[in-house]
Phi, psi and omega in degrees: 000140173290141182259311183276166186291325182289326177292321179296319179297317179298323181291316176305316185293314182291330180288321180296315179299319183297325179291319179293316180295321175294320175298315180296322180290318180297314180297320179296313183292322179300317178291326177296311179301316178300317172300317177301318180286323180285329177300337181290328181251320187227094185293321183294323179290321179298320181300321183292324181282351184300324182295323181286326174300314184299324180293319184289321179293314177302321180294316182297318180290319180300317184282351180082019174287318172238166182276164179304310180291334175292320176294317182300318183291322176294321181290322178299318178299316180296320180294319176293331179292313187290319182298000000 
């Protein structure tokens, strides 16, 4: 347990950041799973949703939740899946 006031404040800040990061990560994962599911039946519909997935992945990488190459790999895999 934190003893000093600054350590307590740091924990509050890190929990807040974790909540934002978890929310962004969850949104990204949900859109990816949705595209993977739709791509099995309707490639055209999945292709339309690809843009929103790219936005979610780029935003996640931009905020530092995932690394740049991880984002590039996710986008590449989705593109191959849809084609």
